C-alpha positions, 0 to 999 in steps of 0.5 A: 499500499505505500506504494500506491499512488494516483497513477493506478488504473485499477486497485485490487485489495482486501476489503479491509483496505479499500478505503485506505487505497481510495485515499491514496489512488482516488482516481482508480477502479477499486475492486475489494475481495474477501479471499485473494485465493478464491474470488468471483471478482476476478473473472468480473476483472476480466470481463470488465478488461475485455469489454474496455479495451478490447483485450483477449 
């Protein structure tokens, strides 16, 4: 978290750290997860990236 700054486009954090991350990188898209190893949010992030930038 110490290296997080305003240059980030996407920030994935544990739900307990999301508010802190938003303060350091307010313009980024923030995704909160409960469990880093097993979260359905990752599939949502991939789909969001594919739709917004045409990533394959």
